[in-house]
N, C-alpha and C positions, 0 to 999 in steps of 0.2 A: 858762712862763719857765724856760729852762735854766740850770743852775748854771754860773757863770763864775768859776773860781778866780783868774783874772788880775786881778780887781777886789777881791780879798780879802786882807787881812793878819790874822794871828792874833797877839795880844799875850798873853803869859803872865807875870804877876807871879809871882816865885818866890824862895824863900829856903831853902836846904838841902833841896831836893827831888830830889836826884840819884838817889835810889833808883829812882824810876819815870819819870824825865824822858825817857830814851831811848825807852821804850815809848810815851809820850804823843806825842813828836815824830814817831815813825813812823806813829802812828794818824791824825794830823791833816794830814800833809804833802800829801795829795791834795786837800785842801779850800782851800789858800791858796797864793798866789804868793809870800808873804813870811811868815816866822815870826820873832817877836822875843821873846826872853827878857829881861824887865826884872828884873834880879837884885838882891836885897837884901844884897849882899856875902857870898855863901855861902862856906863853907870846906870843901865836900864834893866838889869836882870838877865842879860843875854847868857851869862854862864849857867845859871840855873836852868834855863830852857834847853841849852845845849846838852847838859848832863842828863836831864830828864828824858831826852830823846836819843840817848846812847851815842852822842857825838863826842869826840875828843875836843878839849878846849885848851888852847894855848894863847899866851899873850905875845903880841909883837913887840918891837923895840921902840914904838912911838915914832917911827921914821916915815910911815906912809904905806900906800898900797903895795908898792914894789917890794918893800921889806916883808910885808905879810905874805906875798906870793912866794918869795924865795924861801922864807921860813917854812911855809906849808910844803913846798916841794922837798925840802930837806927832811922834814919829819914824816912824810908819807911813807908807809911801809911797802906799798905796791908799785909796780913798774909803770902803770898807767895812772896819770893824775888828771882829773877834770877840774878846771878852775870855774867856779860857779858863784855868781853874785848873790848877795843877801837881800837885795831890794825888790825881788819879785819880777825882775825883767827877763830872766832866763827861764826857758821852758824845760822842765825835767824830762819830758818826753823826747827832747832832742838829744839827750845824752848819748844814747846808743849810736846815733848818726856820727857823733864825734869819735867815739871809742872804736867802733868796728873796723875802720880802715887801719888803725894801729894794731888791733888784734889780728887782722888779716895780713899784716906785714906790708901794707901799701903806703904807709906814711909814718912819720915820727912825731909830727905836730899837726893837728887838725884844728883849724880855726873856723868858727861860725861866722857867717856873713849876713849882716842886716841888709846889705845892698841887694843881695839876690834872694834873701828869705823874707824880707819885709820888716818894718818897724812901726810901732805905734808912737814912737817918740820923734825920730828923725823926720823933718819936714812938716811936723804937725804944729809947730810953734816957731816964733822968731828965733828963740834959743836953739831949737831943734834944727832949723835951717842953717844956722851958723855952724853947729856941730857937724851937720851933713857936708857942708861945703869944705870945712876944714879937713874932715876925714877923707874926702875925695881927693883933695890936693896932696895929702900925705901919701895916699895910695898911689897917686900918679907919679910922685917922685921916686918911690920904691920901684914901681914898674919900669920907669925910665932907666933907672940905674941897673936893674937886674934882668930886664926884658921878660918880666913876668906879667901875669894878668890878674893880680889880686885886686879885690874890690873893697876890703875892709880890714886894714891891718891893725886897727885900734880896738876891735871888739874883744872884750875880756873873756867871753865864753869860748873855751877851747879845751882840748885834751892834748896832753904831752906825754911822751915816753921819757921817763926820768933819765935814763942813761944817755939819751940824745941831747938833752938840755944841760946836763951836768957840766960839760966842758965849754959851754957858751960864755961862761964868766959874766953872768948878768950883774950889772952894777946899779941900775936905777932903783931908787927907793920910793919912787912916786908913781904917778899914773903913766909915766913913760915906759914902764916895764913891758907892756904889750908890744909896742913898736920896736923896742930893743930886741926882744926875743925873735921877732920876725926878721929883722935885718941881719942879726948875727946867725940865725939859722940859714939864711940864704948865702951869707958869706962862707959858711962852713959846710955847704952842701948837705945840710940836714933836710930830709924829705918833708916838704910842707904841702899841705892840702887844705883847700878852702871849700866849705860846703854851705848851702843855704840853711839858716836857722832864723826863726821868728823872734823878734824882740818885743816883749810886752812893755806897756807903760810901767814906770816905777809904781810899785804897789803902795808904798808908804814912805814917810820921811822925805828928806830933801837930798838932792845930789850934792856930793862933796867936790864936784868939779867947779872950778872958777874960770872966769874969762882969761885970766893971766896964764892958766894952764895950757890953753890953746896956743898961745905964743911960745910957751916953753916947749911944746911938742915940736914946733917947727925948727927951732934952734937945735934941739936935741937930735932930731932926725938928720939935719944937715951934718952935724958932727959925726953921727954914726955912719952916714953914707960916704963922706969925703975926707974924714980925718984918719 
């Protein structure tokens, strides 16, 4: 199966990531027919950079990452949408690995895995160790519930088939959007595939994840699994 960029949109949720945005847009443009920046009302010139690099620029509703993801999926014109972070942690060269299984009819959602592909962040610091342990626990709970073998349900780098996620009724407006997508896909027999992808260290800026977010992940996942 040959890669076909005309069937691919890339959605990038971003807030004050202007420092590296131009480089990211240049690195991904060969992989998509459409690039959409869903911006969290940045004040650092992100819009100017996006437009200079022929990306579409839309504002989210100031509700969080999940809101930006849902808005990007709604606005994307192509059937395959790649979710790509603006912090330099995702590798553009991994995009075809996510897209090709969907193009080939083998999957509806393809998730990158830092666990099998490696990460410059997880396990490299105390915070990284906490993130890693939390992510492993959440994956364990999902695997126990659905008898699957997923290793990284939280990783934001993924490709989705719009028609397959449209009926999942995604609700989360925050960082819980990724695990919600996985759980609801499994509940609705949406074909889910996980492949190894490498996570770079954040290239610039500061992470918007907070310690309290990890606690919220746990409660949200239990609600999704058992309510």
